[in-house]
C-alpha positions in Angstrom: 0.0 0.0 0.0 1.2 3.5 -0.8 2.8 4.8 2.4 2.2 8.4 1.3 -1.6 7.6 1.2 -1.3 6.1 4.7 0.5 9.2 6.0 -2.1 11.7 4.6 -5.0 9.5 5.6 -3.6 9.4 9.1 -3.4 13.2 9.1 -6.9 13.4 8.0 -8.1 11.2 10.8 -6.2 13.3 13.4 -7.6 16.4 11.9 -11.1 15.0 12.0 -10.6 13.9 15.6 -9.4 17.3 16.6 -12.2 19.0 14.8 -14.7 16.8 16.6 -13.3 18.1 19.9 -13.6 21.8 19.0 -16.6 23.9 19.9 -18.8 25.4 17.1 -18.5 29.1 16.2 -20.4 31.7 18.3 -21.8 34.4 16.0 -22.0 38.1 16.7 -25.3 39.0 15.0 -27.6 37.0 17.3 -25.6 38.0 20.3 -26.0 41.7 19.5 -29.7 41.2 18.7 -30.4 39.4 22.0 -28.4 42.1 23.9 -30.2 45.0 22.4 -33.6 43.5 23.2 -32.8 42.4 26.7 -31.5 45.8 27.6 -34.3 47.7 25.9 -36.6 49.9 28.0 -39.4 47.6 27.1 -38.1 45.1 29.6 -37.9 47.8 32.3 -34.5 46.6 33.7 -35.6 42.9 34.1 -36.4 43.5 37.8 -37.0 40.7 40.2 -40.7 40.4 40.9 -41.5 43.0 38.2 -43.2 42.8 34.8 -39.9 43.3 33.0 -38.5 40.2 34.7 -41.5 38.2 33.6 -40.9 39.4 30.0 -37.2 38.4 30.2 -38.1 34.9 31.3 -40.7 34.5 28.6 -38.2 35.7 26.0 -35.4 33.4 27.2 -37.5 30.3 27.3 -39.0 31.0 23.9 -35.5 31.5 22.4 -34.3 28.3 24.2 -37.0 26.3 22.4 -36.4 28.0 19.1 -32.7 27.3 19.3 -33.4 23.6 19.9 -32.3 23.2 23.5 -34.1 20.4 25.4 -36.2 21.3 28.4 -36.0 19.9 31.9 -37.4 16.4 32.7 -40.8 17.9 33.3 -40.9 19.3 29.8 -40.5 22.9 30.9 -37.6 25.4 30.5 -38.7 27.1 33.8 -37.5 26.2 37.2 -39.3 28.0 40.1 -37.4 30.1 42.7 -39.4 31.2 45.7 -38.5 33.8 48.3 -39.8 36.9 50.1 -39.7 40.5 48.9 -39.5 43.3 51.5 -39.6 47.0 50.8 -39.3 49.8 53.3 -42.3 52.1 53.6 -43.0 55.5 55.2 -42.9 55.6 58.9 -39.6 53.7 59.3 -36.8 55.3 61.4 -33.9 54.6 63.7 -32.4 56.7 66.5 -29.5 56.2 68.8 -28.9 57.2 72.4 -25.2 57.7 73.4 -24.5 59.2 76.7 -26.6 62.4 77.0 -26.9 62.7 73.2 -29.6 61.4 70.9 -29.0 60.9 67.2 -31.6 60.6 64.5 -29.7 59.8 61.3 -31.0 60.5 57.8 -32.3 57.4 56.1 -30.4 56.9 52.8 -27.7 59.4 53.7 -26.3 58.5 57.1 -27.8 55.0 57.5 -29.6 52.3 55.6 -32.1 50.0 57.4 -34.3 47.1 56.4 -35.3 43.7 57.8 -34.6 40.2 56.7 -37.3 38.7 59.0 -40.2 38.8 56.7 -42.2 40.8 59.2 -44.3 43.8 58.0 -43.5 45.7 61.3 -40.4 45.5 63.5 -40.2 47.5 66.7 -36.7 47.0 68.2 -34.8 48.4 71.2 -31.4 46.9 71.6 -27.8 47.8 72.6 -25.0 48.1 70.1 -21.9 45.8 70.2 -18.8 46.3 68.0 -17.6 42.9 66.8 -14.7 43.9 64.6 -15.0 42.0 61.3 -17.6 39.7 62.7 -15.7 36.7 61.4 -15.3 33.2 62.7 -12.6 31.4 60.6 -11.3 28.3 62.2 -8.7 27.7 59.5 -7.3 31.2 60.4 -7.5 30.6 64.1 -9.8 33.6 64.2 -12.9 34.3 66.2 -14.2 37.8 66.6 -17.0 36.7 69.0 -14.9 34.7 71.5 -17.3 33.5 74.2 -19.4 36.7 74.3 -23.2 36.3 74.2 -24.6 38.7 71.6 -28.1 37.4 71.5 -30.7 40.2 71.1 -28.0 42.8 70.4 -27.3 44.9 67.3 -23.8 44.1 65.9 -21.7 46.8 64.3 -19.1 45.3 62.0 -16.4 46.4 59.6 -16.6 45.3 56.0 -13.8 43.2 54.4 -11.4 40.8 56.2 -8.6 41.3 58.7 -5.7 42.8 56.8 -2.4 41.1 56.2 0.6 42.0 58.4 4.3 41.7 58.0 4.3 38.6 60.2 1.2 37.1 58.4 1.2 38.4 54.9 -1.1 35.7 53.6 -3.8 35.7 56.3 -7.3 35.9 54.9 -5.9 35.7 51.3 -3.5 38.5 51.9 -4.7 41.7 50.1 -7.5 39.7 48.5 -11.0 39.2 49.7 -12.5 36.0 51.3 -16.1 35.1 51.9 -15.7 36.3 55.5 -15.4 39.8 54.1 -18.7 39.8 52.3 -21.8 41.6 53.7 -23.8 38.4 53.0 -21.6 36.4 55.3 -21.7 39.0 58.1 -25.5 39.1 58.1 -25.6 35.3 58.0 -23.3 35.0 61.0 -25.4 37.6 62.9 -28.4 35.3 62.5 -26.4 32.2 63.6 -25.3 34.1 66.7 -28.8 35.0 67.6 -28.3 38.8 67.3 -31.2 41.2 66.8 -29.5 42.8 63.9 -26.3 43.9 62.1 -25.1 47.3 60.9 -22.0 47.4 58.6 -19.7 50.4 58.5 -19.2 51.5 54.9 -16.1 52.8 53.3 -15.5 52.6 49.6 -12.0 50.9 49.9 -13.3 48.2 52.3 -16.5 47.5 50.4 -14.9 47.9 47.0 -17.9 50.0 45.9 -19.4 53.4 46.7 -22.3 54.2 49.1 -24.6 54.3 46.0 -24.5 50.5 45.7 -26.0 49.6 49.1 -28.2 52.7 49.1 -29.7 51.7 45.7 -30.2 48.2 47.0 -32.0 49.3 50.2 -34.1 51.8 48.3 -35.5 49.0 46.2 -37.3 45.8 47.2 -34.9 43.4 48.9 -35.3 39.7 48.8 -34.7 36.9 51.4 -35.3 33.3 51.9 -38.7 33.0 53.8 -38.2 34.1 57.4 -35.2 33.5 59.6 -33.3 36.7 58.7 -32.2 39.5 61.0 -34.8 41.8 62.5 -32.5 44.7 61.5 -30.0 44.8 58.6 -28.3 47.9 57.4 -25.2 50.1 56.8 -23.7 53.1 58.5 -21.6 55.8 56.8 -18.1 56.1 58.2 -18.7 59.8 59.2 -21.9 59.1 61.1 -20.3 56.1 62.8 -17.3 58.2 63.9 -19.6 60.8 65.4 -21.9 58.3 67.1 -18.9 56.4 68.7 -17.3 59.6 69.9 -20.5 60.5 71.7 -20.3 57.2 73.6 -16.6 57.7 74.4 -15.0 55.5 71.8 -12.7 56.3 68.9 -13.5 54.5 65.7 -9.9 54.2 64.6 -8.8 52.8 67.9 -11.5 50.1 67.7 -10.5 49.3 64.1 -6.9 48.8 65.1 -7.9 46.5 68.0 -10.0 44.5 65.5 -6.9 43.6 63.5 -5.6 41.4 66.3 -6.6 37.8 67.0 -7.1 38.7 70.7 -9.9 41.2 69.9 -13.0 40.8 71.9 -16.4 42.4 71.3 -16.9 45.8 72.8 -20.1 47.0 74.4 -20.6 50.5 72.9 -22.9 51.9 75.6 -25.2 53.0 72.7 -28.8 52.1 72.5 -30.9 51.9 69.3 -34.6 52.2 68.8 -35.7 51.1 65.4 -39.2 51.2 63.8 -39.1 49.3 60.5 -42.2 49.2 58.4 -42.2 47.2 55.2 -44.4 45.8 52.5 -43.9 42.1 52.4 -44.9 39.7 49.6 -44.2 36.1 48.5 -42.3 36.1 45.2 -41.9 33.3 42.7 -39.4 33.9 39.9 -37.9 31.4 37.4 -34.6 30.2 36.3 -34.5 29.3 32.6 -32.7 26.0 31.8 -32.0 24.4 28.5 -30.0 21.3 27.7 -27.8 20.0 24.8 -27.7 16.2 25.5 -24.3 14.6 25.2 -23.4 12.5 22.1 -21.6 9.8 24.1 -24.1 7.2 25.5 -21.8 6.5 28.5 -20.9 10.1 29.3 -24.1 12.0 28.5 -25.3 11.5 32.1 -22.6 14.0 33.2 -22.8 17.7 32.4 -21.0 21.0 32.1 -23.1 24.1 33.2 -22.8 27.5 31.6 -24.6 30.3 33.5 -25.5 33.9 33.2 -28.1 35.7 35.3 -31.0 37.4 33.5 -32.1 39.9 36.2 -31.0 43.4 37.0 -32.4 46.2 39.3 -35.6 46.9 37.3 -37.7 50.0 37.4 -37.9 52.2 40.5 -40.9 54.2 41.7 -40.9 57.9 41.2 -42.7 60.9 39.7 -43.6 61.0 36.0 -41.2 63.9 35.4 -39.1 62.4 32.7 -36.4 61.2 35.0 -34.9 57.9 33.9 -36.0 55.3 36.4 -35.0 52.1 34.5 -31.9 50.3 35.4 -31.5 48.6 32.0 -28.5 46.4 33.0 -27.0 46.1 29.5 -23.6 45.0 30.6 -24.7 43.7 34.0 -26.0 41.2 32.8 -27.8 41.5 29.5 -24.4 40.8 28.0 -24.0 37.4 29.7 -27.6 36.4 29.1 -27.3 37.3 25.4 -23.9 35.6 25.0 -25.4 32.4 26.5 -28.1 32.4 23.9 -25.6 32.8 21.1 -23.4 30.0 22.6 -26.4 27.7 22.9 -27.3 28.3 19.3 -23.8 27.1 18.3 -23.7 24.2 20.7 -26.9 22.5 19.4 -25.2 22.2 16.0 -22.5 19.9 17.4 -23.0 18.4 20.8 -20.1 17.5 23.0 -19.6 14.0 24.5 -21.1 15.1 27.8 -24.3 17.1 28.2 -24.3 20.9 28.4 -26.6 22.8 30.5 -27.4 26.5 29.7 -28.7 28.2 32.8 -30.1 31.7 33.2 -30.5 32.1 37.0 -33.0 34.5 38.5 -32.4 36.9 41.4 -28.6 37.1 41.3 -28.6 40.8 42.1 -30.7 40.3 45.2 -28.8 37.4 46.8 -28.1 34.7 44.1 -31.4 33.0 45.0 -31.7 31.5 41.5 -28.3 29.8 41.4 -28.9 28.6 45.0 -32.3 27.1 43.9 -30.6 25.3 40.9 -27.9 23.9 43.0 -30.5 22.5 45.4 -32.4 20.9 42.5 -30.0 20.5 39.6 -30.8 19.1 36.1 -27.9 16.7 36.6 -26.8 15.5 40.1 -23.9 17.7 41.4 -21.7 14.6 41.6 -22.1 14.4 37.8 -21.7 18.1 37.2 -18.2 18.8 36.0 -18.0 22.6 36.2 -20.0 25.8 36.1 -18.6 28.5 33.8 -20.3 31.8 34.6 -20.6 34.9 32.4 -21.4 38.2 34.2 -20.7 41.7 32.8 -18.7 41.1 29.6 -16.2 43.0 27.5 -17.8 45.5 25.2 -14.7 47.4 24.0 -13.1 45.1 21.4 -10.9 42.0 21.0 -8.1 41.3 23.5 -4.9 39.3 23.5 -5.7 37.8 26.9 -8.5 36.4 28.9 -9.4 36.7 32.6 -9.9 33.4 34.5 -9.8 34.7 38.1 -10.9 31.8 40.4 -9.9 29.1 37.9 -6.6 28.7 39.7 -8.5 27.1 42.6 -9.1 24.0 40.5 -7.8 22.0 37.5 -10.0 24.3 35.3 -7.0 26.6 35.2 -4.9 24.1 33.3 -7.8 23.4 30.9 -8.3 27.2 30.4 -4.6 27.6 29.6 -4.8 24.9 27.0 -7.8 26.5 25.3 -6.2 30.0 25.5 -3.1 28.7 23.7 -5.3 27.2 20.9 -7.0 30.5 20.5 -3.7 32.5 20.4 -4.5 34.0 23.8 -2.8 34.1 27.1 -4.3 34.0 30.5 -4.4 37.4 32.3 -1.9 37.5 35.2 -3.5 36.7 38.5 -4.3 39.7 40.7 -5.5 39.8 44.3 -9.3 39.7 44.5 -9.7 43.1 46.1 -13.4 43.4 45.6 -14.5 39.9 46.6 -15.6 39.3 43.0 -15.3 35.5 43.3 -18.0 35.6 46.0 -20.4 38.0 44.2 -21.6 36.0 41.2 -23.7 32.9 40.6 -20.8 30.5 40.2 -20.1 30.9 43.9 -23.2 28.9 44.7 -21.8 26.0 42.7 -18.4 26.3 44.4 -20.0 26.2 47.9 -21.6 23.0 46.8 -18.3 21.5 45.7 -18.5 22.0 41.9 -15.4 23.7 40.3 -16.6 27.1 39.1 -15.5 30.5 38.2 -16.5 33.7 36.3 -14.9 34.1 32.9 -13.4 37.5 32.3 -15.7 40.1 34.0 -15.5 43.6 32.6 -16.8 45.2 35.8 -14.2 44.0 38.2 -11.3 43.8 35.8 -11.0 47.4 34.6 -7.6 48.3 36.1 -5.5 47.2 33.1 -6.9 43.7 33.1 -7.5 43.4 29.4 -4.8 43.7 26.7 -6.6 45.1 23.7 -5.6 44.3 20.2 -6.5 47.8 18.9 -6.9 51.3 20.3 -5.6 50.0 23.6 -5.9 53.3 25.5 -9.4 54.0 24.3 -10.7 50.5 24.9 -9.2 50.2 28.3 -10.6 53.6 29.3 -14.1 52.4 28.3 -13.8 49.4 30.6 -12.5 51.5 33.5 -15.2 54.1 32.9 -17.9 51.5 33.1 -17.4 51.4 36.9 -19.3 54.8 36.9 -22.2 53.0 35.2 -22.3 50.0 37.4 -25.7 49.6 39.1 -26.8 52.9 37.6 -29.4 53.8 35.0 -26.6 54.7 32.6 -25.8 51.0 32.1 -27.5 51.0 28.7 -26.9 49.3 25.3 -25.1 51.3 22.6 -25.2 50.2 19.0 -21.7 51.6 18.5 -20.2 49.0 20.9 -17.5 46.8 19.4 -18.8 43.4 20.4 -15.9 41.4 18.9 -14.4 41.1 22.4 -17.7 39.9 23.8 -17.9 37.2 21.0 -14.3 36.3 21.8 -15.1 35.9 25.5 -18.2 33.8 24.7 -16.2 31.6 22.3 -13.5 31.0 24.8 -16.1 30.0 27.4 -17.7 27.6 25.0 -14.3 26.2 23.9 -13.5 25.6 27.5 -16.8 23.9 28.1 -16.1 21.6 25.2 -12.6 20.9 26.5 -14.1 19.8 29.8 -17.2 18.0 28.3 -15.0 16.0 25.9 -12.2 15.4 28.5 -11.1 12.1 30.0 -11.7 13.1 33.6 -13.7 15.4 35.8 -12.2 18.7 37.0 -11.0 18.8 40.6 -10.2 21.4 43.3 -6.6 22.1 44.0 -5.4 20.4 47.2 -6.0 22.6 50.2 -8.5 24.9 48.6 -11.4 25.5 51.0 -13.9 24.1 48.5 -11.9 20.9 48.1 -13.3 19.8 51.4 -16.9 20.1 50.3 -18.7 16.8 49.6 -21.2 16.7 46.8 
């Protein structure tokens, strides 16, 4: 037989095999069309519990069916997510008594208050206790509560984690953020300790965002799991906290310094609070949208890779009909991810991977990741058979890049897979940087990670603006657009612009799909790196 024929036939087989492993091509036109619609005023910001959110779900499930995704086992693309909605109403107030002085802070300007209890009316009188960072981290040998009973008291806490020192440069992830630094953890710990409430001291550096972010959240309807939350939850400005503490004979900076030490103990502040919290409360049902591309391998199709991108944003706020823009369109956050997922799904159905692929649009991410939590509790494929979650949230709208962000992938073997995919695409992985904003704990993939599934957010534009992307063209202009978006984050100015260069968004979506195929066609399941906190989670 002609050896030349054998040689070229072999090359053809290798090429065919390699081609079978590659993901199909994500197209820009459908991505742009989906994005322009999802971010349109017609959808009123896709608010949780609002008409715009219902429209978004209907659009997504219709598109999933048109694309050819398979529904859940019950024949539906919808998965219910149930929780409570609470919104502050007139008549709410809080005042503090410190020594001979009484303080009545301005709601929205000096203090933010709400309740996680699900009660329409909360009348609360309780003393304040400063508990430092409010963290209990056994792996760090850290306990801010010691043996002090804080039941029935209002805890005042700092945001973020204990900071690194020269002696312990890597404690609490060094300059990075851990889950102990997140407001969500601090409220949860207050509930576990039996406290009456928790007030967080806001600074922009410690929270990694301005006062406008929590103030917008507390001005809107807030959402909680039914019952069981704190009677009082809120934030204090640094200036008001300093004044209040001084009246009680305490210096805020001295207390902060004490809280950086392991021997810190809670401090009774000799400050009393009287809170009257009146809220409208309703039971809310929202929906995740789930579509499936079944795997092509009869033995492996019972396992799955999940791609996720939340569909919700902040919605439409109440106000006078004076022409003021009251719609938080959420074009980048996260119309971009929701649209990209549709474009990826349209490509994936054309050429299934060996393992199944789940396309998940979670509800209620902006209000506590309730949708992702609900999916993890009732997944389309058992978690033990779920290889990874690749999440998209706030994508690149400023052009193609020479690198790709994979922050959080280094926690697992997904990093090695990402590096392999990047090389094939002529990209490099962006250098790792400390997670100064706690971004890993702020998006839906975190719910998968908490359940033991390797997961990360692929290349966020919101939290990676400080020189993260290396743009192929017009570097200064493109990078400036990404950085400037931080001024649009969670504001009505996050709107779609037809002039956007979406080539970078398509590139990011293609990388994510390529990575999903690399995992779905791989010979083994991804695993956490030894010693990572999530490696100890059983699923």
